[in-house]
KEKOLKOL-347501 format. One record per residue: residue number from 0; residue in three letters; x, y, z of N, C-alpha, C in turn. Coordinates in Angstrom, 1 decimal. Example, Ala and Ser with C-alpha at 12.3 -4.5 7.8 and 13.67 -1.06 7.14 Angstrom:
2
+-----+-----+--------+--------+--------+--------+--------+--------+--------+--------+--------+
|   i |  aa |   n_xx |   n_yy |   n_zz |  ca_xx |  ca_yy |  ca_zz |   c_xx |   c_yy |   c_zz |
+-----+-----+--------+--------+--------+--------+--------+--------+--------+--------+--------+
|   0 | Ala |   13.2 |   -5.7 |    7.8 |   12.3 |   -4.5 |    7.8 |   13.2 |   -3.3 |    7.8 |
|   1 | Ser |   12.8 |   -2.2 |    7.1 |   13.7 |   -1.1 |    7.1 |   12.9 |    0.0 |    7.9 |
+-----+-----+--------+--------+--------+--------+--------+--------+--------+--------+--------+
END
This chain:
138
+-----+-----+--------+--------+--------+--------+--------+--------+--------+--------+--------+
|   i |  aa |   n_xx |   n_yy |   n_zz |  ca_xx |  ca_yy |  ca_zz |   c_xx |   c_yy |   c_zz |
+-----+-----+--------+--------+--------+--------+--------+--------+--------+--------+--------+
|   0 | Met |   -5.3 |   31.2 |  -12.2 |   -4.7 |   30.5 |  -11.0 |   -3.3 |   30.2 |  -11.1 |
|   1 | Arg |   -2.6 |   30.7 |  -10.5 |   -1.0 |   30.7 |  -10.7 |   -0.6 |   29.7 |   -9.8 |
|   2 | Val |    0.2 |   28.8 |  -10.0 |    0.8 |   27.6 |   -9.2 |    2.2 |   28.3 |   -8.6 |
|   3 | Arg |    2.5 |   28.3 |   -7.3 |    3.7 |   28.5 |   -6.9 |    4.7 |   27.5 |   -7.0 |
|   4 | Pro |    5.8 |   27.7 |   -7.4 |    6.8 |   26.6 |   -7.3 |    7.1 |   26.0 |   -6.0 |
|   5 | Arg |    7.4 |   24.7 |   -5.9 |    7.4 |   24.0 |   -4.6 |    8.6 |   24.6 |   -3.9 |
|   6 | Ser |    9.7 |   25.0 |   -4.5 |   10.8 |   25.7 |   -3.7 |   10.4 |   27.0 |   -2.9 |
|   7 | Arg |    9.5 |   27.6 |   -3.5 |    9.0 |   28.5 |   -2.6 |    8.2 |   28.3 |   -1.4 |
|   8 | Ile |    7.5 |   27.1 |   -1.7 |    6.6 |   26.4 |   -0.4 |    7.7 |   26.0 |    0.5 |
|   9 | Val |    8.7 |   25.4 |    0.2 |    9.7 |   25.0 |    1.1 |   10.5 |   26.2 |    1.9 |
|  10 | Gly |   10.7 |   27.3 |    1.0 |   11.2 |   28.2 |    1.7 |   10.6 |   28.7 |    2.5 |
|  11 | Val |    9.3 |   29.2 |    2.3 |    8.2 |   29.8 |    3.4 |    8.2 |   28.9 |    4.6 |
|  12 | Ser |    8.3 |   27.7 |    4.3 |    8.2 |   26.7 |    5.7 |    9.4 |   26.8 |    6.4 |
|  13 | Ala |   10.5 |   27.0 |    5.9 |   11.8 |   27.2 |    6.3 |   11.9 |   28.5 |    7.0 |
|  14 | Leu |   11.5 |   29.5 |    6.4 |   11.5 |   30.9 |    7.0 |   10.7 |   30.8 |    8.3 |
|  15 | Ala |    9.6 |   30.2 |    8.2 |    8.6 |   30.0 |    9.4 |    9.3 |   29.3 |   10.6 |
|  16 | Phe |   10.1 |   28.3 |   10.2 |   10.9 |   27.4 |   11.0 |   11.9 |   28.3 |   11.7 |
|  17 | Val |   12.5 |   29.0 |   11.1 |   13.8 |   30.0 |   11.8 |   12.9 |   31.1 |   12.7 |
|  18 | Val |   11.9 |   31.7 |   12.2 |   11.2 |   32.7 |   12.9 |   10.7 |   32.0 |   14.2 |
|  19 | Val |    9.9 |   31.1 |   14.2 |    9.5 |   30.5 |   15.5 |   10.4 |   29.9 |   16.2 |
|  20 | Leu |   11.4 |   29.2 |   16.0 |   12.3 |   28.5 |   16.7 |   13.2 |   29.7 |   17.3 |
|  21 | Gly |   13.7 |   30.7 |   16.4 |   14.4 |   31.8 |   16.9 |   13.5 |   32.7 |   18.1 |
|  22 | Gly |   12.4 |   32.8 |   17.9 |   11.7 |   33.5 |   18.9 |   11.4 |   33.0 |   20.1 |
|  23 | Leu |   11.2 |   31.6 |   19.9 |   10.9 |   30.6 |   21.1 |   12.2 |   30.5 |   22.0 |
|  24 | Thr |   13.3 |   30.3 |   21.1 |   14.7 |   30.2 |   21.9 |   15.0 |   31.3 |   22.5 |
|  25 | Ala |   14.6 |   32.7 |   21.8 |   15.0 |   34.0 |   22.6 |   14.4 |   34.1 |   24.0 |
|  26 | Leu |   13.1 |   33.7 |   23.8 |   12.3 |   33.8 |   25.1 |   13.0 |   32.9 |   26.2 |
|  27 | Arg |   13.3 |   31.7 |   25.8 |   14.0 |   30.7 |   26.8 |   15.0 |   31.3 |   27.2 |
|  28 | Ala |   16.1 |   31.9 |   26.5 |   17.4 |   32.2 |   26.7 |   17.4 |   33.6 |   27.8 |
|  29 | Trp |   16.3 |   34.3 |   27.5 |   16.2 |   35.6 |   28.3 |   15.3 |   35.2 |   29.5 |
|  30 | Asn |   15.0 |   34.0 |   29.8 |   14.2 |   33.5 |   31.0 |   13.0 |   34.2 |   31.1 |
|  31 | Leu |   12.2 |   34.7 |   30.2 |   10.9 |   35.1 |   30.0 |    9.9 |   33.9 |   30.2 |
|  32 | Glu |    9.3 |   33.8 |   31.3 |    8.4 |   33.0 |   31.6 |    6.9 |   33.5 |   31.7 |
|  33 | Pro |    6.2 |   33.7 |   30.8 |    4.9 |   34.1 |   30.9 |    4.0 |   33.3 |   31.6 |
|  34 | Ser |    2.8 |   33.6 |   32.0 |    1.8 |   32.9 |   32.8 |    1.3 |   31.5 |   31.7 |
|  35 | Thr |    1.0 |   30.5 |   32.3 |    0.5 |   29.4 |   31.5 |   -0.6 |   29.8 |   30.5 |
|  36 | Ala |   -1.6 |   30.8 |   31.0 |   -2.7 |   31.1 |   30.2 |   -2.2 |   32.0 |   28.8 |
|  37 | Ala |   -0.9 |   32.8 |   29.0 |   -0.2 |   33.6 |   28.2 |    0.3 |   32.6 |   27.0 |
|  38 | Gln |    0.8 |   31.5 |   27.5 |    1.7 |   30.5 |   26.8 |    0.7 |   29.9 |   26.1 |
|  39 | Ser |   -0.4 |   29.3 |   26.4 |   -1.6 |   28.8 |   25.8 |   -1.9 |   29.5 |   24.7 |
|  40 | Leu |   -2.2 |   30.9 |   25.1 |   -2.9 |   31.9 |   23.9 |   -1.8 |   31.9 |   22.9 |
|  41 | Val |   -0.6 |   32.0 |   23.1 |    0.4 |   32.3 |   22.0 |    0.4 |   30.7 |   21.3 |
|  42 | Val |    0.4 |   29.6 |   21.8 |    0.4 |   28.4 |   21.2 |   -1.0 |   28.3 |   20.3 |
|  43 | Asp |   -1.9 |   28.6 |   20.7 |   -3.3 |   28.6 |   20.1 |   -3.1 |   29.7 |   18.8 |
|  44 | Ala |   -2.9 |   30.8 |   19.2 |   -2.8 |   31.7 |   17.9 |   -1.8 |   31.3 |   17.0 |
|  45 | Gly |   -0.6 |   30.7 |   17.5 |    0.2 |   30.2 |   16.3 |   -0.3 |   29.1 |   15.4 |
|  46 | Ala |   -0.9 |   28.2 |   16.2 |   -1.8 |   27.1 |   15.6 |   -2.9 |   27.6 |   14.4 |
|  47 | Val |   -3.6 |   28.7 |   14.9 |   -4.5 |   29.2 |   14.0 |   -4.0 |   29.9 |   12.9 |
|  48 | Leu |   -2.9 |   30.6 |   13.0 |   -2.1 |   31.3 |   11.9 |   -1.7 |   30.2 |   11.1 |
|  49 | Val |   -1.1 |   29.2 |   11.4 |   -0.8 |   28.0 |   10.5 |   -1.7 |   27.3 |    9.6 |
|  50 | Val |   -3.0 |   27.2 |   10.4 |   -4.1 |   26.7 |    9.7 |   -4.6 |   27.7 |    8.6 |
|  51 | Ala |   -4.7 |   28.9 |    9.1 |   -5.1 |   30.0 |    8.3 |   -4.2 |   30.1 |    7.1 |
|  52 | Gly |   -3.1 |   30.1 |    7.3 |   -2.0 |   30.2 |    6.1 |   -2.1 |   29.1 |    5.1 |
|  53 | Val |   -2.2 |   27.9 |    5.6 |   -2.4 |   26.8 |    4.9 |   -3.7 |   26.9 |    3.9 |
|  54 | Ala |   -4.7 |   27.2 |    4.7 |   -6.1 |   27.3 |    3.9 |   -6.0 |   28.3 |    3.0 |
|  55 | Ala |   -5.4 |   29.5 |    3.2 |   -5.3 |   30.5 |    2.2 |   -4.6 |   30.0 |    0.9 |
|  56 | His |   -3.5 |   29.2 |    1.2 |   -2.6 |   28.9 |    0.1 |   -3.6 |   27.7 |   -0.6 |
|  57 | Val |   -4.3 |   26.8 |   -0.1 |   -5.0 |   25.8 |   -0.7 |   -6.1 |   26.4 |   -1.6 |
|  58 | Ala |   -6.8 |   27.5 |   -0.8 |   -7.9 |   28.2 |   -1.4 |   -7.4 |   28.9 |   -2.7 |
|  59 | Arg |   -6.3 |   29.3 |   -2.9 |   -5.8 |   30.2 |   -3.9 |   -5.4 |   29.1 |   -5.2 |
|  60 | Gly |   -5.6 |   27.9 |   -4.8 |   -5.3 |   27.0 |   -6.0 |   -4.6 |   25.8 |   -6.1 |
|  61 | Glu |   -4.2 |   25.2 |   -4.6 |   -3.3 |   24.0 |   -4.7 |   -4.0 |   23.0 |   -5.6 |
|  62 | Asn |   -3.4 |   22.2 |   -6.4 |   -4.1 |   21.3 |   -7.2 |   -4.1 |   19.9 |   -6.3 |
|  63 | Val |   -5.2 |   19.7 |   -5.8 |   -5.3 |   18.4 |   -4.9 |   -5.0 |   17.1 |   -6.0 |
|  64 | Gly |   -4.1 |   16.3 |   -5.4 |   -3.8 |   15.2 |   -6.5 |   -2.4 |   15.4 |   -6.8 |
|  65 | Thr |   -2.1 |   16.3 |   -7.7 |   -1.0 |   16.5 |   -8.3 |    0.1 |   17.4 |   -7.3 |
|  66 | Arg |   -0.3 |   18.3 |   -6.5 |    0.4 |   18.9 |   -5.6 |   -0.1 |   18.8 |   -4.2 |
|  67 | Ala |   -0.9 |   17.8 |   -4.0 |   -1.3 |   17.6 |   -2.6 |   -0.3 |   17.3 |   -1.6 |
|  68 | Gly |   -0.4 |   18.0 |   -0.5 |    0.6 |   17.7 |    0.7 |    1.5 |   19.0 |    0.7 |
|  69 | Glu |    1.2 |   20.0 |   -0.1 |    1.8 |   21.3 |    0.0 |    1.4 |   22.0 |    1.4 |
|  70 | Gly |    0.2 |   21.6 |    1.7 |   -0.1 |   22.3 |    3.0 |    0.5 |   21.8 |    4.3 |
|  71 | Ile |    0.8 |   20.6 |    4.2 |    1.6 |   19.9 |    5.3 |    2.7 |   20.4 |    5.4 |
|  72 | Val |    3.6 |   20.6 |    4.1 |    5.0 |   21.1 |    4.0 |    5.0 |   22.4 |    4.5 |
|  73 | Leu |    3.8 |   23.4 |    4.3 |    3.9 |   24.6 |    4.9 |    3.8 |   24.6 |    6.3 |
|  74 | Ala |    2.9 |   23.7 |    6.9 |    3.0 |   23.7 |    8.2 |    4.2 |   22.9 |    8.9 |
|  75 | Phe |    4.8 |   22.2 |    8.4 |    5.9 |   21.3 |    8.8 |    6.9 |   22.5 |    9.7 |
|  76 | Gly |    7.6 |   23.4 |    8.8 |    8.3 |   24.4 |    9.5 |    8.2 |   24.9 |   10.8 |
|  77 | Pro |    6.9 |   25.7 |   10.9 |    6.4 |   26.1 |   12.4 |    6.2 |   25.0 |   13.4 |
|  78 | Ser |    5.7 |   23.8 |   12.8 |    5.4 |   22.9 |   13.6 |    6.7 |   22.0 |   14.3 |
|  79 | Leu |    7.6 |   21.8 |   13.5 |    9.0 |   21.2 |   13.9 |    9.7 |   22.2 |   14.8 |
|  80 | Ala |    9.5 |   23.7 |   14.5 |   10.2 |   24.7 |   15.4 |    9.6 |   24.5 |   16.7 |
|  81 | Phe |    8.2 |   24.6 |   16.6 |    7.7 |   24.5 |   18.1 |    8.0 |   23.0 |   18.9 |
|  82 | Ala |    7.7 |   22.1 |   18.2 |    8.1 |   20.7 |   19.0 |    9.5 |   20.7 |   19.3 |
|  83 | Gly |   10.5 |   21.1 |   18.6 |   12.0 |   21.0 |   18.9 |   12.2 |   21.9 |   20.0 |
|  84 | Asn |   11.9 |   23.2 |   19.8 |   12.0 |   24.1 |   21.3 |   11.3 |   23.6 |   22.6 |
|  85 | Leu |   10.2 |   22.7 |   22.3 |    9.5 |   22.2 |   23.6 |   10.2 |   21.1 |   24.1 |
|  86 | Phe |   10.6 |   20.1 |   23.2 |   11.0 |   18.7 |   23.7 |   12.6 |   18.5 |   23.6 |
|  87 | Val |   13.3 |   19.2 |   22.7 |   14.8 |   19.0 |   22.8 |   15.4 |   19.1 |   24.1 |
|  88 | Pro |   15.0 |   20.4 |   24.8 |   15.6 |   20.5 |   26.1 |   15.3 |   19.3 |   27.0 |
|  89 | Val |   14.3 |   18.8 |   26.9 |   13.7 |   17.6 |   27.9 |   14.3 |   16.4 |   27.5 |
|  90 | Ser |   14.2 |   16.1 |   26.0 |   14.6 |   15.0 |   25.5 |   16.3 |   14.8 |   25.5 |
|  91 | Ala |   17.0 |   15.8 |   25.5 |   18.5 |   15.8 |   25.6 |   18.8 |   15.1 |   27.0 |
|  92 | Met |   18.1 |   15.1 |   28.1 |   18.4 |   14.7 |   29.2 |   18.1 |   13.3 |   29.4 |
|  93 | Glu |   17.5 |   12.5 |   28.3 |   17.0 |   11.3 |   28.2 |   17.9 |   10.5 |   27.5 |
|  94 | Ser |   17.4 |    9.4 |   26.9 |   18.3 |    8.5 |   26.0 |   18.5 |    9.1 |   24.7 |
|  95 | Pro |   19.5 |    8.5 |   24.0 |   19.5 |    9.1 |   22.6 |   18.3 |    9.0 |   21.6 |
|  96 | Leu |   17.5 |    7.9 |   22.0 |   16.3 |    7.7 |   21.2 |   15.4 |    8.5 |   21.3 |
|  97 | Trp |   15.3 |    9.4 |   22.5 |   14.4 |   10.4 |   22.5 |   14.5 |   11.7 |   21.8 |
|  98 | Val |   15.9 |   11.8 |   21.1 |   16.1 |   12.8 |   20.2 |   15.1 |   12.7 |   18.8 |
|  99 | Ala |   14.7 |   11.7 |   18.6 |   13.7 |   11.5 |   17.6 |   12.2 |   12.0 |   17.8 |
| 100 | Tyr |   12.1 |   12.1 |   19.2 |   10.7 |   12.5 |   19.5 |   10.2 |   14.0 |   19.1 |
| 101 | Pro |   11.1 |   15.0 |   19.1 |   10.8 |   16.2 |   18.5 |   10.5 |   16.2 |   17.1 |
| 102 | Phe |   11.1 |   15.5 |   16.2 |   11.0 |   15.2 |   14.9 |    9.4 |   14.6 |   14.7 |
| 103 | Val |    9.2 |   13.5 |   15.4 |    8.1 |   12.8 |   15.4 |    6.8 |   13.7 |   15.7 |
| 104 | Gly |    7.0 |   14.4 |   16.8 |    6.2 |   15.3 |   17.1 |    5.8 |   16.7 |   16.4 |
| 105 | Gly |    6.9 |   17.1 |   15.8 |    6.7 |   18.2 |   14.7 |    5.9 |   17.4 |   13.4 |
| 106 | Ala |    6.2 |   16.3 |   12.9 |    5.5 |   15.7 |   12.0 |    4.0 |   15.5 |   12.1 |
| 107 | Met |    4.0 |   15.1 |   13.3 |    2.3 |   14.9 |   13.8 |    1.6 |   16.1 |   13.7 |
| 108 | Leu |    2.2 |   17.2 |   14.3 |    1.5 |   18.6 |   14.2 |    1.3 |   19.0 |   12.9 |
| 109 | Ala |    2.3 |   18.9 |   12.0 |    2.3 |   19.3 |   10.6 |    0.9 |   18.6 |   10.0 |
| 110 | Leu |    1.0 |   17.4 |   10.1 |   -0.1 |   16.4 |    9.7 |   -1.4 |   17.0 |    9.9 |
| 111 | Val |   -1.5 |   17.4 |   11.4 |   -3.0 |   17.7 |   11.8 |   -3.2 |   19.1 |   11.4 |
| 112 | Leu |   -2.2 |   19.9 |   11.5 |   -2.7 |   21.5 |   11.4 |   -2.6 |   21.7 |    9.6 |
| 113 | Gly |   -1.6 |   21.0 |    8.9 |   -1.6 |   21.2 |    7.5 |   -3.0 |   20.4 |    6.9 |
| 114 | Gly |   -3.4 |   19.2 |    7.3 |   -4.6 |   18.5 |    7.0 |   -5.8 |   19.6 |    7.3 |
| 115 | Leu |   -5.9 |   20.2 |    8.5 |   -7.1 |   21.0 |    8.9 |   -7.1 |   22.2 |    7.9 |
| 116 | Gly |   -5.9 |   22.7 |    7.6 |   -5.8 |   23.9 |    6.7 |   -6.1 |   23.7 |    5.4 |
| 117 | Ala |   -5.6 |   22.4 |    5.0 |   -6.0 |   22.0 |    3.6 |   -7.5 |   21.8 |    3.3 |
| 118 | Ala |   -8.1 |   21.2 |    4.3 |   -9.7 |   20.8 |    4.3 |  -10.3 |   22.1 |    4.1 |
| 119 | Val |  -10.0 |   23.1 |    5.1 |  -10.7 |   24.5 |    5.1 |  -10.3 |   25.2 |    3.8 |
| 120 | Gly |   -9.3 |   25.2 |    3.3 |   -9.0 |   25.7 |    2.0 |   -9.7 |   25.2 |    0.9 |
| 121 | Tyr |   -9.8 |   23.9 |    0.8 |  -10.4 |   23.3 |   -0.2 |  -12.1 |   23.5 |   -0.2 |
| 122 | Val |  -12.6 |   23.6 |    1.0 |  -14.0 |   24.1 |    1.3 |  -14.2 |   25.4 |    0.5 |
| 123 | Val |  -13.2 |   26.3 |    1.1 |  -13.4 |   27.6 |    0.6 |  -13.3 |   28.0 |   -0.9 |
| 124 | Arg |  -12.4 |   27.0 |   -1.5 |  -12.2 |   27.1 |   -3.0 |  -13.4 |   26.4 |   -3.8 |
| 125 | Ile |  -13.9 |   25.3 |   -3.3 |  -15.2 |   25.0 |   -3.8 |  -16.4 |   25.7 |   -3.7 |
| 126 | Ala |  -16.4 |   26.4 |   -2.6 |  -17.6 |   27.5 |   -2.3 |  -17.3 |   28.6 |   -3.3 |
| 127 | Arg |  -16.1 |   29.0 |   -3.6 |  -16.0 |   30.1 |   -4.6 |  -16.4 |   29.7 |   -5.8 |
| 128 | Lys |  -16.0 |   28.5 |   -6.3 |  -16.2 |   28.1 |   -7.7 |  -17.7 |   28.0 |   -7.7 |
| 129 | Ser |  -18.5 |   27.4 |   -6.9 |  -20.0 |   27.0 |   -7.1 |  -20.7 |   28.6 |   -7.0 |
| 130 | Gly |  -20.0 |   29.6 |   -6.2 |  -20.6 |   30.8 |   -6.1 |  -20.5 |   31.6 |   -7.5 |
| 131 | Thr |  -19.4 |   31.4 |   -8.1 |  -19.0 |   31.9 |   -9.4 |  -19.9 |   31.1 |  -10.6 |
| 132 | Ala |  -20.0 |   29.9 |  -10.5 |  -21.0 |   29.1 |  -11.4 |  -22.6 |   29.5 |  -11.5 |
| 133 | Thr |  -23.0 |   29.9 |  -10.2 |  -24.3 |   30.3 |  -10.3 |  -24.5 |   31.8 |  -10.4 |
| 134 | Gly |  -23.7 |   32.5 |  -10.8 |  -23.5 |   33.9 |  -11.3 |  -23.3 |   34.9 |  -10.1 |
| 135 | Arg |  -22.9 |   34.4 |   -8.9 |  -22.7 |   35.5 |   -7.8 |  -21.1 |   35.6 |   -8.0 |
| 136 | Thr |  -20.8 |   36.7 |   -7.6 |  -19.4 |   37.2 |   -7.6 |  -18.8 |   37.4 |   -6.2 |
| 137 | Ser |  -17.5 |   37.1 |   -6.0 |  -17.0 |   37.3 |   -4.6 |  -16.3 |   38.5 |   -4.4 |
+-----+-----+--------+--------+--------+--------+--------+--------+--------+--------+--------+
END
């Protein structure tokens, strides 16, 4: 079980932030407004991808306790990008206190998605360990 350096975890999260924010900003700049159903599908697919990525990371061997929270760090990049793209144009028209809203929204999304992904990954890892302990191979 190889443990990835924390700087790589942060780097992947930052890359996800840039890709998600860049893609969403490009769609906004080009005035592409897909239907509400298409937008919901993109958001749902993005959430599933974040949860799956975090679950895969945890299932590969995040040491719960010593490196706990890496799933939330992984989820923070795309979550912050989504919240920023969604709320910054609206909050910029309001008072300066509203500028904090995208950061709080992104952090809450990261907690939910990262926590869910971590739970799924941990269950998968435990299932693998118990499967190999009973003689089954994966």
